[in-house]
BALUM-259577 format. One record per residue (C-alpha): x, y, z; residue in one letter. Coordinates in steps of 0.001 Angstrom, whole numbers, padded with zeros to 6 digits, always signed. Layout:
<pts>
XYZA...
</pts>
This chain:
<pts>
+102155+088378+067647M+101609+092391+066742R+100144+094207+069048S+096285+095323+068672T+096082+097924+071677H+096884+101254+071733A+127960+088526+091045G+130249+091194+089252R+131324+090165+086453W+134301+090609+084375T+134305+091885+080520R+137007+089212+079984R+134209+087209+081369G+131449+088002+079799F+133454+087734+076466V+133961+084143+077704A+130114+083807+078606A+129457+084564+074860M+130963+081381+073928A+129686+079055+076550G+126840+076495+075654P+123001+078009+075970W+120234+075261+076256I+116762+075993+076270V+113839+073494+075827P+112429+073122+072209S+108815+073640+073220R+109834+077480+073677A+111221+076894+069741L+107735+076414+068495G+107696+072357+068606L+105349+069887+069457G+102378+071764+068600G+103451+074480+070684Q+102091+078265+069332L+103064+079289+065572P+105695+082639+065202A+103246+084815+064334S+101097+084422+067356E+104178+084505+069971R+104276+087635+072004I+107208+089880+070263A+109537+091116+072639L+111990+093473+072961G+114939+093959+075796F+116337+096916+076710I+119285+096228+079505G+121463+093272+079099L+123724+092905+081949G+123114+091684+085248W+119568+090609+086009K+118757+091050+082437G+121156+088229+081035F+122845+086760+084251T+121316+087843+087560G+120806+084875+090559C+117487+083127+090626W+117910+083289+086699G+118387+086073+084257S+115221+087749+082777L+116270+086407+079080L+116738+083218+079678Q+113712+083139+081732G+111317+084665+078734F+113503+082778+075715I+112120+079460+077546A+108224+080733+077389D+107242+079307+074376P+103978+081833+073772T+106481+084985+073224C+109552+086011+070964R+112715+087734+071461V+113119+089620+068239R+115476+092341+069431A+117708+093369+072158V+119188+096643+073722C+122099+097929+075788D+124475+100658+075835V+127758+098315+076454D+128510+096561+072790R+129768+093369+074940V+126452+092859+076479Y+124425+093889+073098R+126773+090871+071420Q+126793+088542+074099R+122783+088447+074294A+122027+088680+070368K+124256+085898+070055A+122420+084174+073331F+118879+084933+070953V+120505+083354+067532D+121370+080198+069064E+118385+079397+070718T+115949+080477+067660Y+118726+078753+065339H+118932+081806+063063D+120452+085333+063129R+117165+087129+063364G+117524+089106+066268C+118263+092725+065834A+120408+094710+068377S+120495+098397+069612Y+122419+100543+071390R+119602+103145+071931D+116465+102178+073116F+114624+104841+071493R+115404+102983+068302D+113739+099319+069834L+110850+100907+071339V+109531+102345+067788V+109446+099282+065858R+105972+098419+065265S+106466+094550+065181D+106859+094364+068858L+104008+093821+071431D+105993+094756+074581A+109683+095143+076020V+111316+094008+078986V+113323+096630+080958I+116261+095426+082959A+118838+098792+082832T+119604+100950+085954P+116929+102434+088340D+117848+105852+086956H+116445+104664+083228W+113379+103364+084577H+110825+105747+084454A+112287+106967+081338V+112015+103991+079259Q+108796+102558+080714T+107158+105928+079623I+108690+106125+076203W+107140+102442+075274A+104071+102961+076875C+103715+106427+074901R+104799+103719+071696H+102304+101128+072459G+104185+098903+073923K+102998+096617+077214D+106057+096469+079872V+108075+094367+082265Y+110206+096423+083800C+112487+095337+086920E+112255+096700+090787K+112519+099211+092038P+109970+101331+089810L+111730+104048+090089S+114688+106624+091120L+112017+109200+092409T+108400+109461+093801I+107055+111417+090862R+108641+109437+088790E+106894+106194+089707A+103600+108309+089827R+104030+109253+086419A+104750+105548+085236M+101168+104811+086767V+099869+107669+084428Q+101435+106952+081079A+100496+103044+081351A+096606+104229+082058R+096911+106888+079602R+097834+104711+077237H+096128+101569+077942G+099192+099607+078655R+100249+096473+080956I+102959+097625+083279V+104400+094532+085231Q+106817+095536+087802A+109715+092445+088564G+108361+091897+091837S+108291+087623+091895Q+106919+087609+095388S+103404+088645+094025R+103327+085372+091789S+104440+082914+094726M+101860+081088+096274G+103311+080290+099367R+103865+084075+099850L+100611+084705+098476R+099253+082217+101162S+101154+084159+104213A+099709+087319+103382C+096025+085474+103504E+096440+084398+106420I+097844+087973+108122V+094452+089293+106180Q+092444+086695+107750S+092496+087904+111007G+094744+084609+112568R+097227+086332+114640I+095158+088769+115916G+095605+092685+115258K+098269+093402+113626V+100115+095944+115898V+103594+095757+113835E+105334+094785+110668V+109294+094524+110877R+110822+094997+107579V+114791+094113+107548G+116490+094855+104505C+119295+097247+103307G+119516+100730+103495G+119978+104071+101811P+122878+104621+098691A+125368+106908+099469V+126790+110016+096678P+129491+108847+094707C+133244+110075+095382P+134728+107628+092975L+137671+108842+090414P+137759+108986+087203A+138938+105669+085331E+139686+104267+082110R+136240+104186+079780Q+136231+100652+078171P+135779+100618+074317E+132704+099548+073366G+130591+101510+076321L+128501+104746+075731D+128917+105997+079138W+126754+109007+078486D+123842+107365+077240L+124610+104373+080479W+124326+107946+082554L+121464+109078+080366G+118910+111374+082922P+121536+111359+085851A+123822+113913+086444P+127491+113250+084385W+130350+112107+085764R+133299+109958+084420P+133241+106024+084072F+134149+104275+087462H+133972+100405+087151S+132676+100309+091100Q+129369+102474+089112I+129424+099709+086069H+128429+096616+084962P+126591+095465+088460V+127671+098017+091457A+125308+101141+090557F+122946+100576+093560R+125313+101772+096382A+125214+105274+094706W+122431+107907+095031S+122819+109223+091456D+121275+105803+090140Y+119696+104258+093001S+117962+104214+096522G+120388+101135+097611G+119431+098337+099886G+116090+100655+100621M+114471+100361+096907T+116584+097175+096103D+115731+094415+098651W+113288+097107+100279G+111082+096883+096959A+110351+092777+097566H+109718+093246+101310H+107825+096474+101905F+106382+095440+099081D+105282+092237+101227L+104449+094421+104289A+101738+096531+102313Q+100066+093197+100647W+099869+091620+103997G+098475+094719+105548L+095982+094896+102549G+097520+098386+102136K+098009+098219+098059D+096181+101677+097813H+097599+103330+100992A+100278+104801+102637G+101898+105824+105517P+100730+109374+107226V+103933+109913+109189E+108010+108596+108895I+110451+108985+111702I+114251+108055+111379P+115623+106463+114434P+116742+108945+117422D+118787+106423+119602G+115915+106826+122040R+111880+106405+121494E+112445+105338+117867H+115379+102388+117661R+114475+102176+114007W+112850+104046+111371L+109312+104156+111572T+105803+104400+109050Y+102891+104971+111278T+099172+104359+109116Y+095980+106142+109769A+094826+102900+111685D+098191+103192+113685G+099695+100426+112179V+103511+100685+112033R+106035+099139+109624I+109530+099220+111095A+112851+099483+108782H+116440+098522+109664S+119298+097089+107759S+119403+093864+109156F+119599+093612+112591D+115932+093018+112988I+116438+090513+110776G+115954+089970+106927A+112727+089625+105780G+109365+090744+106823V+108055+090304+110486T+104002+090704+110873F+103434+091070+114590V+099849+090229+115777G+098255+090120+119307S+097687+086627+118462E+100906+085320+116359G+103600+086032+114153K+104210+085429+110194V+107771+085458+109238W+107980+085581+105237A+110910+086410+103141M+110705+087655+099454G+112199+086255+096348V+113343+083038+098153A+109715+082395+099323A+110528+081491+102611E+107614+081400+105535T+108211+080667+109584R+104762+080781+111433F+104333+081150+115510E+102453+079197+116480P+103879+076732+113558A+100257+075882+113266S+099371+079043+111667L+101603+077282+108647G+099209+074520+108513R+095962+076125+107890L+093541+075609+105604R+091795+079317+105016L+087614+079125+104340R+087078+080636+100758P+085786+083478+102152E+088793+084512+104145E+090846+083737+100720L+091246+087872+099970T+094521+087815+097797V+091898+086926+094808T+094292+088938+091891Q+097250+086899+092355N+097828+083486+090092T+099177+081129+092653G+102262+079447+091483N+102209+080681+088153Q+105579+082328+087343S+105587+086298+087058H+107138+086119+083874T+104068+083743+082357R+101739+085896+084426N+103181+088973+082010F+102549+087488+079004L+098743+086321+080229E+097910+089650+080914C+099447+091523+077450V+097017+088690+076001R+094193+089239+078640T+094466+092676+078992R+094190+091841+083126R+096029+093757+085371L+099417+091405+086429P+100100+090526+090113N+102362+093314+090375A+100648+096208+088321D+102533+099017+087871V+100069+101019+090659E+101097+098260+093318I+104578+099174+092317A+104074+102663+092624C+102917+102520+096619R+105548+100309+097207T+108473+102619+095911A+107238+105437+096912I+107239+103734+100751L+110908+102805+100054C+111445+106342+098770H+109436+107920+101663L+112071+106204+104087G+115348+107183+102553N+113982+110835+102602I+113655+110541+106263A+116747+109528+106591Y+118295+112211+104536Q+116363+114679+106665L+116795+113331+109986Q+113686+114627+111376R+109926+113196+111616P+107606+113494+108888L+104074+114030+107577Q+102815+112520+104470W+099501+112738+102441D+099365+109430+100706P+096224+110987+098805Q+097700+113924+097400R+101384+112399+097953E+102932+115091+098906V+104491+115865+102677F+102199+117859+104850V+103609+121860+105143G+107154+120793+104573D+108606+122640+101519E+111896+121309+102298E+110853+117741+102162A+108683+118215+099176N+111588+119083+096910R+113152+115309+097160F+109830+113744+095926L+111610+114335+092444D+115219+115421+090957R+116388+116930+087782A+117141+115069+084668R+119464+115849+082249R+118273+116608+078787E+116095+115029+076350P+115643+113093+079295W+112564+114458+080600D+109236+112914+081379I
</pts>
Protein backbone atom coordinates (compact mmCIF):
# COMPACT_ATOMS: atom_id res chain seq x y z
CA MET A 1 0.00 0.00 0.00
CA ARG A 2 1.43 3.34 -1.01
CA SER A 3 0.50 6.37 0.97
CA THR A 4 -2.13 8.51 -0.70
CA HIS A 5 -2.38 10.90 2.24
CA ALA A 6 -0.43 13.99 2.78
CA GLY A 7 16.63 -7.08 30.18
CA ARG A 8 20.14 -6.06 29.22
CA TRP A 9 21.84 -7.82 26.38
CA THR A 10 25.51 -8.01 25.52
CA ARG A 11 26.64 -7.35 21.99
CA ARG A 12 27.80 -10.97 21.82
CA GLY A 13 24.30 -12.00 22.85
CA PHE A 14 22.79 -9.93 20.06
CA VAL A 15 25.01 -11.58 17.48
CA ALA A 16 23.98 -14.98 18.81
CA ALA A 17 20.33 -13.98 18.62
CA MET A 18 20.73 -13.14 14.95
CA ALA A 19 21.47 -16.78 14.27
CA GLY A 20 18.37 -18.04 16.10
CA PRO A 21 15.09 -19.15 14.52
CA TRP A 22 12.14 -16.78 14.28
CA ILE A 23 8.62 -18.10 13.80
CA VAL A 24 5.94 -15.93 12.22
CA PRO A 25 2.46 -17.16 11.26
CA SER A 26 1.99 -17.89 7.57
CA ARG A 27 -0.89 -15.40 7.42
CA ALA A 28 1.69 -12.66 7.88
CA LEU A 29 3.22 -13.66 4.56
CA GLY A 30 0.05 -13.02 2.58
CA LEU A 31 -0.89 -16.71 2.33
CA GLY A 32 -4.36 -18.20 2.50
CA GLY A 33 -6.27 -15.39 0.79
CA GLN A 34 -4.70 -12.57 2.77
CA LEU A 35 -4.00 -9.13 1.35
CA PRO A 36 -1.59 -9.07 -1.60
CA ALA A 37 1.68 -7.26 -1.02
CA SER A 38 0.55 -4.21 -2.99
CA GLU A 39 -2.35 -3.66 -0.58
CA ARG A 40 -0.42 -3.95 2.65
CA ILE A 41 0.69 -0.91 4.63
CA ALA A 42 4.41 -0.37 4.03
CA LEU A 43 6.34 0.20 7.26
CA GLY A 44 9.79 1.44 8.19
CA PHE A 45 11.26 0.87 11.65
CA ILE A 46 13.49 3.38 13.44
CA GLY A 47 15.19 1.97 16.52
CA LEU A 48 15.62 -1.81 16.84
CA GLY A 49 16.94 -2.20 20.37
CA TRP A 50 15.06 -3.19 23.50
CA LYS A 51 11.48 -2.23 22.61
CA GLY A 52 11.96 -2.33 18.87
CA PHE A 53 13.23 -5.91 18.68
CA THR A 54 13.34 -7.68 22.05
CA GLY A 55 11.20 -5.98 24.68
CA CYS A 56 9.20 -7.19 27.65
CA TRP A 57 5.61 -8.06 26.58
CA GLY A 58 6.86 -8.61 23.03
CA SER A 59 8.71 -6.44 20.54
CA LEU A 60 7.22 -3.98 18.11
CA LEU A 61 8.94 -5.48 15.07
CA GLN A 62 7.68 -8.97 15.85
CA GLY A 63 4.20 -7.64 16.61
CA PHE A 64 3.84 -5.70 13.38
CA ILE A 65 5.46 -8.29 11.14
CA ALA A 66 2.94 -10.91 12.32
CA ASP A 67 0.08 -8.71 11.08
CA PRO A 68 -0.98 -9.67 7.53
CA THR A 69 -2.16 -6.14 6.71
CA CYS A 70 1.33 -4.64 6.69
CA ARG A 71 4.78 -5.26 5.23
CA VAL A 72 8.07 -4.17 6.82
CA ARG A 73 10.21 -2.70 4.04
CA ALA A 74 13.01 -0.90 5.88
CA VAL A 75 14.81 -0.85 9.22
CA CYS A 76 17.10 1.76 10.76
CA ASP A 77 19.41 1.82 13.76
CA VAL A 78 22.62 3.64 14.62
CA ASP A 79 24.04 0.36 15.97
CA ARG A 80 25.18 -2.00 13.23
CA VAL A 81 24.53 -5.09 15.36
CA TYR A 82 20.89 -4.09 15.88
CA ARG A 83 20.52 -3.09 12.25
CA GLN A 84 21.87 -6.34 10.86
CA ARG A 85 19.87 -8.43 13.31
CA ALA A 86 16.60 -6.71 12.36
CA LYS A 87 17.22 -7.01 8.62
CA ALA A 88 18.05 -10.71 9.01
CA PHE A 89 14.81 -11.26 10.91
CA VAL A 90 12.68 -9.44 8.32
CA ASP A 91 14.35 -11.18 5.37
CA GLU A 92 13.99 -14.59 6.98
CA THR A 93 10.34 -13.94 7.78
CA TYR A 94 9.46 -12.91 4.23
CA HIS A 95 11.84 -15.41 2.58
CA ASP A 96 13.57 -12.74 0.53
CA ARG A 97 16.22 -10.05 0.91
CA GLY A 98 14.03 -7.05 0.19
CA CYS A 99 14.34 -5.23 3.52
CA ALA A 100 16.50 -2.11 3.25
CA SER A 101 18.63 -1.09 6.23
CA TYR A 102 19.82 2.38 7.23
CA ARG A 103 22.06 3.97 9.83
CA ASP A 104 20.45 7.43 9.56
CA PHE A 105 16.69 7.74 9.96
CA ARG A 106 16.61 10.66 7.51
CA ASP A 107 17.41 8.28 4.68
CA LEU A 108 14.44 6.12 5.65
CA VAL A 109 11.74 8.76 6.11
CA VAL A 110 12.25 10.25 2.64
CA ARG A 111 11.32 6.97 0.92
CA SER A 112 8.17 7.48 -1.13
CA ASP A 113 7.11 3.83 -0.87
CA LEU A 114 6.58 3.89 2.90
CA ASP A 115 3.19 4.66 4.45
CA ALA A 116 4.21 4.78 8.10
CA VAL A 117 7.15 4.50 10.47
CA VAL A 118 7.47 2.86 13.87
CA ILE A 119 9.76 4.78 16.24
CA ALA A 120 11.32 2.91 19.16
CA THR A 121 14.40 5.02 19.81
CA PRO A 122 15.37 6.52 23.20
CA ASP A 123 13.04 9.23 24.47
CA HIS A 124 15.24 12.19 23.49
CA TRP A 125 14.79 11.29 19.81
CA HIS A 126 10.99 10.90 19.71
CA ALA A 127 10.03 14.48 18.89
CA VAL A 128 12.62 15.10 16.19
CA GLN A 129 11.95 11.81 14.40
CA THR A 130 8.16 12.03 14.65
CA ILE A 131 8.11 15.58 13.31
CA TRP A 132 10.49 14.72 10.47
CA ALA A 133 8.33 11.73 9.55
CA CYS A 134 5.14 13.82 9.55
CA ARG A 135 6.78 16.41 7.31
CA HIS A 136 7.62 13.65 4.84
CA GLY A 137 4.06 12.33 4.73
CA LYS A 138 4.43 9.35 7.05
CA ASP A 139 2.04 8.20 9.74
CA VAL A 140 3.80 7.38 13.00
CA TYR A 141 3.62 4.81 15.78
CA CYS A 142 5.88 6.28 18.46
CA GLU A 143 6.87 4.45 21.62
CA LYS A 144 5.98 6.04 24.91
CA PRO A 145 6.75 8.37 26.55
CA LEU A 146 5.85 10.75 23.76
CA SER A 147 8.57 13.32 24.41
CA LEU A 148 11.43 14.56 26.54
CA THR A 149 9.89 18.00 27.20
CA ILE A 150 6.52 19.74 27.34
CA ARG A 151 7.21 21.89 24.28
CA GLU A 152 8.27 18.83 22.29
CA ALA A 153 4.99 17.07 23.06
CA ARG A 154 2.93 20.00 21.83
CA ALA A 155 5.11 20.38 18.71
CA MET A 156 4.42 16.72 17.86
CA VAL A 157 0.67 17.31 18.02
CA GLN A 158 1.00 20.38 15.83
CA ALA A 159 3.06 18.49 13.25
CA ALA A 160 0.56 15.63 13.12
CA ARG A 161 -2.38 17.99 12.63
CA ARG A 162 -0.60 20.30 10.19
CA HIS A 163 0.43 17.44 7.91
CA GLY A 164 -2.71 15.35 8.35
CA ARG A 165 -0.90 12.38 9.89
CA ILE A 166 -2.04 9.58 12.16
CA VAL A 167 0.24 9.47 15.22
CA GLN A 168 -0.29 6.76 17.82
CA ALA A 169 1.69 6.55 21.06
CA GLY A 170 2.76 3.14 22.36
CA SER A 171 0.43 3.29 25.36
CA GLN A 172 -1.00 -0.20 24.97
CA SER A 173 -3.33 0.21 27.95
CA ARG A 174 -5.61 2.25 25.71
CA SER A 175 -6.36 -0.86 23.64
CA MET A 176 -7.05 -3.23 26.54
CA GLY A 177 -10.70 -4.00 27.21
CA ARG A 178 -10.27 -4.70 30.92
CA LEU A 179 -8.64 -1.32 31.53
CA ARG A 180 -11.25 0.42 29.42
CA SER A 181 -13.97 -1.20 31.55
CA ALA A 182 -12.25 -0.06 34.76
CA CYS A 183 -12.15 3.52 33.48
CA GLU A 184 -15.81 3.32 32.46
CA ILE A 185 -16.77 2.22 35.98
CA VAL A 186 -14.93 5.23 37.41
CA GLN A 187 -16.49 7.62 34.90
CA SER A 188 -19.98 6.17 35.47
CA GLY A 189 -19.97 7.37 39.08
CA ARG A 190 -20.35 3.86 40.52
CA ILE A 191 -17.53 4.54 43.02
CA GLY A 192 -19.11 7.87 43.95
CA LYS A 193 -17.24 11.15 43.74
CA VAL A 194 -13.56 10.62 42.98
CA VAL A 195 -11.55 12.49 45.58
CA GLU A 196 -8.06 11.21 44.83
CA VAL A 197 -6.12 9.08 42.37
CA ARG A 198 -2.91 7.43 43.56
CA VAL A 199 -0.24 6.71 40.98
CA GLY A 200 2.70 4.46 41.81
CA CYS A 201 5.61 4.50 39.38
CA GLY A 202 9.29 5.40 39.38
CA GLY A 203 10.81 8.78 40.11
CA PRO A 204 12.75 11.30 38.01
CA ALA A 205 15.94 10.66 36.05
CA VAL A 206 19.24 12.09 37.31
CA PRO A 207 22.28 13.71 35.66
CA CYS A 208 24.73 11.21 34.21
CA PRO A 209 28.12 11.10 36.01
CA LEU A 210 29.56 8.12 34.14
CA PRO A 211 33.14 8.16 32.81
CA ALA A 212 34.12 7.40 29.24
CA GLU A 213 34.33 3.85 27.95
CA ARG A 214 35.59 2.48 24.70
CA GLN A 215 32.98 2.95 22.00
CA PRO A 216 31.85 -0.31 20.37
CA GLU A 217 32.71 -0.82 16.72
CA GLY A 218 29.73 -0.27 14.46
CA LEU A 219 27.95 2.19 16.76
CA ASP A 220 27.47 5.76 15.54
CA TRP A 221 27.57 7.32 18.98
CA ASP A 222 27.24 10.91 17.79
CA LEU A 223 24.04 9.99 15.95
CA TRP A 224 22.79 8.05 18.98
CA LEU A 225 23.16 11.26 21.02
CA GLY A 226 21.53 13.33 18.29
CA PRO A 227 19.84 16.36 19.92
CA ALA A 228 21.22 15.54 23.39
CA PRO A 229 24.42 17.16 24.72
CA TRP A 230 27.60 15.42 23.63
CA ARG A 231 29.26 13.10 26.12
CA PRO A 232 31.46 10.02 25.74
CA PHE A 233 30.00 6.54 25.36
CA HIS A 234 29.23 4.37 28.36
CA SER A 235 27.54 0.97 28.38
CA GLN A 236 25.25 2.12 31.21
CA ILE A 237 23.63 4.51 28.73
CA HIS A 238 23.40 2.35 25.62
CA PRO A 239 21.88 -0.16 25.01
CA VAL A 240 19.01 -0.11 27.52
CA ALA A 241 19.82 1.94 30.65
CA PHE A 242 19.33 5.41 29.14
CA ARG A 243 16.14 6.01 31.13
CA ALA A 244 18.15 6.53 34.30
CA TRP A 245 19.74 9.71 32.89
CA SER A 246 18.05 13.08 32.47
CA ASP A 247 19.69 14.01 29.16
CA TYR A 248 17.75 11.20 27.49
CA SER A 249 14.66 10.51 29.59
CA GLY A 250 12.42 11.59 32.44
CA GLY A 251 13.16 8.40 34.38
CA GLY A 252 10.47 6.18 35.85
CA MET A 253 8.23 9.23 36.06
CA THR A 254 7.86 9.21 32.26
CA ASP A 255 8.53 5.50 31.67
CA TRP A 256 5.87 3.78 33.80
CA GLY A 257 4.26 7.17 34.33
CA ALA A 258 3.35 7.19 30.64
CA HIS A 259 1.10 4.22 31.40
CA HIS A 260 -0.20 5.05 34.86
CA PHE A 261 -0.71 8.80 34.62
CA ASP A 262 -2.42 8.03 31.31
CA LEU A 263 -4.84 5.68 33.08
CA ALA A 264 -5.44 8.33 35.74
CA GLN A 265 -6.43 10.97 33.20
CA TRP A 266 -8.47 8.43 31.22
CA GLY A 267 -10.47 7.32 34.25
CA LEU A 268 -11.07 10.92 35.30
CA GLY A 269 -12.27 11.86 31.82
CA LYS A 270 -9.52 14.48 31.58
CA ASP A 271 -7.79 13.45 28.36
CA HIS A 272 -7.88 17.07 27.19
CA ALA A 273 -7.24 18.77 30.51
CA GLY A 274 -4.50 19.12 33.08
CA PRO A 275 -3.83 20.15 36.68
CA VAL A 276 -3.72 23.72 37.90
CA GLU A 277 -1.29 23.13 40.78
CA ILE A 278 1.60 20.75 41.42
CA ILE A 279 3.04 20.47 44.93
CA PRO A 280 6.13 18.35 45.67
CA PRO A 281 6.31 16.33 48.90
CA ASP A 282 7.23 18.46 51.90
CA GLY A 283 7.28 15.80 54.64
CA ARG A 284 4.35 17.47 56.38
CA GLU A 285 1.01 18.24 54.75
CA HIS A 286 2.00 16.75 51.41
CA ARG A 287 3.52 13.31 51.86
CA TRP A 288 3.54 12.68 48.10
CA LEU A 289 3.82 14.88 45.05
CA THR A 290 0.28 16.11 44.46
CA TYR A 291 -1.47 17.42 41.35
CA THR A 292 -4.71 19.35 41.88
CA TYR A 293 -7.27 19.94 39.10
CA ALA A 294 -9.66 22.86 38.81
CA ASP A 295 -12.54 20.73 40.13
CA GLY A 296 -10.57 19.78 43.25
CA VAL A 297 -9.66 16.22 42.22
CA ARG A 298 -6.12 15.27 43.25
CA ILE A 299 -3.57 12.87 41.77
CA ALA A 300 -0.88 11.76 44.21
CA HIS A 301 2.42 10.31 42.98
CA SER A 302 5.04 8.28 44.78
CA SER A 303 7.69 5.93 43.47
CA PHE A 304 6.19 2.67 44.69
CA ASP A 305 5.45 3.05 48.41
CA ILE A 306 1.76 3.66 47.66
CA GLY A 307 1.71 0.59 45.45
CA ALA A 308 2.39 0.22 41.74
CA GLY A 309 -0.38 1.05 39.32
CA VAL A 310 -3.30 3.43 39.69
CA THR A 311 -5.91 3.56 42.45
CA PHE A 312 -9.08 5.62 42.00
CA VAL A 313 -10.42 6.50 45.45
CA GLY A 314 -14.12 7.38 45.44
CA SER A 315 -16.62 8.18 48.16
CA GLU A 316 -18.27 4.78 47.62
CA GLY A 317 -15.51 2.50 46.41
CA LYS A 318 -12.10 2.03 44.83
CA VAL A 319 -10.76 0.82 41.50
CA TRP A 320 -7.15 -0.31 41.06
CA ALA A 321 -5.58 -0.88 37.64
CA MET A 322 -2.14 -1.86 36.40
CA GLY A 323 -1.16 -0.62 32.96
CA VAL A 324 0.14 -3.02 30.27
CA ALA A 325 -0.45 -6.04 32.54
CA ALA A 326 -4.18 -5.19 32.34
CA GLU A 327 -4.82 -6.20 35.96
CA THR A 328 -7.73 -4.72 37.91
CA ARG A 329 -9.16 -4.92 41.45
CA PHE A 330 -12.33 -3.44 42.86
CA GLU A 331 -13.58 -2.41 46.29
CA PRO A 332 -16.22 -3.65 46.83
CA ALA A 333 -15.50 -6.68 44.65
CA SER A 334 -19.01 -6.50 43.18
CA LEU A 335 -17.90 -3.47 41.14
CA GLY A 336 -15.87 -5.81 38.96
CA ARG A 337 -19.01 -7.74 38.02
CA LEU A 338 -20.99 -4.69 36.99
CA ARG A 339 -22.58 -4.52 33.57
CA LEU A 340 -22.95 -0.85 32.80
CA ARG A 341 -25.96 0.49 30.96
CA PRO A 342 -25.36 1.70 27.37
CA GLU A 343 -25.60 5.33 28.45
CA GLU A 344 -22.81 4.73 31.00
CA LEU A 345 -20.33 3.47 28.39
CA THR A 346 -18.49 6.75 28.04
CA VAL A 347 -15.19 5.48 26.60
CA THR A 348 -16.44 5.35 23.02
CA GLN A 349 -13.24 5.86 21.07
CA ASN A 350 -11.50 2.75 22.37
CA THR A 351 -11.79 -0.46 20.32
CA GLY A 352 -11.74 -3.00 23.15
CA ASN A 353 -9.30 -5.87 23.01
CA GLN A 354 -8.03 -5.20 19.51
CA SER A 355 -4.23 -5.10 19.57
CA HIS A 356 -2.67 -1.68 19.83
CA THR A 357 -0.63 -2.26 16.68
CA ARG A 358 -3.70 -3.39 14.72
CA ASN A 359 -5.58 -0.31 15.91
CA PHE A 360 -2.80 1.84 14.46
CA LEU A 361 -2.82 0.02 11.12
CA GLU A 362 -6.59 0.30 10.81
CA CYS A 363 -6.41 4.02 11.52
CA VAL A 364 -3.75 4.42 8.83
CA ARG A 365 -6.35 3.01 6.42
CA THR A 366 -9.47 4.74 7.75
CA ARG A 367 -7.86 8.02 8.94
CA ARG A 368 -9.78 7.80 12.22
CA LEU A 369 -8.01 8.90 15.39
CA PRO A 370 -6.25 5.98 17.11
CA ASN A 371 -6.83 4.83 20.68
CA ALA A 372 -3.69 6.60 21.95
CA ASP A 373 -3.84 9.63 19.68
CA VAL A 374 -0.96 12.08 19.89
CA GLU A 375 -3.09 14.70 21.68
CA ILE A 376 -3.94 12.25 24.47
CA ALA A 377 -0.30 11.19 24.69
CA CYS A 378 0.75 14.85 24.76
CA ARG A 379 -1.45 15.56 27.78
CA THR A 380 -0.10 12.49 29.57
CA ALA A 381 3.50 13.45 28.80
CA ILE A 382 2.88 16.96 30.11
CA LEU A 383 1.55 15.53 33.38
CA CYS A 384 4.72 13.45 33.79
CA HIS A 385 7.00 16.37 32.94
CA LEU A 386 5.18 18.69 35.34
CA GLY A 387 5.92 16.27 38.15
CA ASN A 388 9.59 16.12 37.22
CA ILE A 389 9.82 19.91 37.16
CA ALA A 390 8.19 20.16 40.60
CA TYR A 391 10.62 17.57 41.95
CA GLN A 392 13.49 19.56 40.44
CA LEU A 393 12.44 22.94 41.86
CA GLN A 394 11.08 21.58 45.15
CA ARG A 395 8.32 24.14 45.49
CA PRO A 396 4.63 24.48 44.55
CA LEU A 397 3.89 25.38 40.93
CA GLN A 398 0.81 26.97 39.37
CA TRP A 399 -0.03 25.66 35.88
CA ASP A 400 -2.31 26.97 33.13
CA PRO A 401 -3.44 23.83 31.22
CA GLN A 402 -4.91 25.86 28.35
CA ARG A 403 -1.87 28.02 27.60
CA GLU A 404 0.51 25.30 28.84
CA VAL A 405 2.70 27.67 30.84
CA PHE A 406 3.48 28.13 34.51
CA VAL A 407 1.63 31.11 35.94
CA GLY A 408 3.92 34.01 36.86
CA ASP A 409 6.96 31.75 37.17
CA GLU A 410 9.82 32.57 34.83
CA GLU A 411 12.17 30.04 36.42
CA ALA A 412 9.74 27.14 36.00
CA ASN A 413 8.94 28.15 32.41
CA ARG A 414 12.59 27.67 31.51
CA PHE A 415 12.00 23.93 32.03
CA LEU A 416 9.32 23.73 29.33
CA ASP A 417 11.94 22.85 26.73
CA ARG A 418 15.65 22.20 26.29
CA ALA A 419 18.34 23.25 23.87
CA ARG A 420 19.04 20.73 21.13
CA ARG A 421 22.27 20.21 19.25
CA GLU A 422 22.37 21.21 15.61
CA PRO A 423 20.88 20.25 13.24
CA TRP A 424 18.12 18.74 15.37
CA ASP A 425 15.85 21.68 15.99
CA ILE A 426 12.09 21.15 15.79
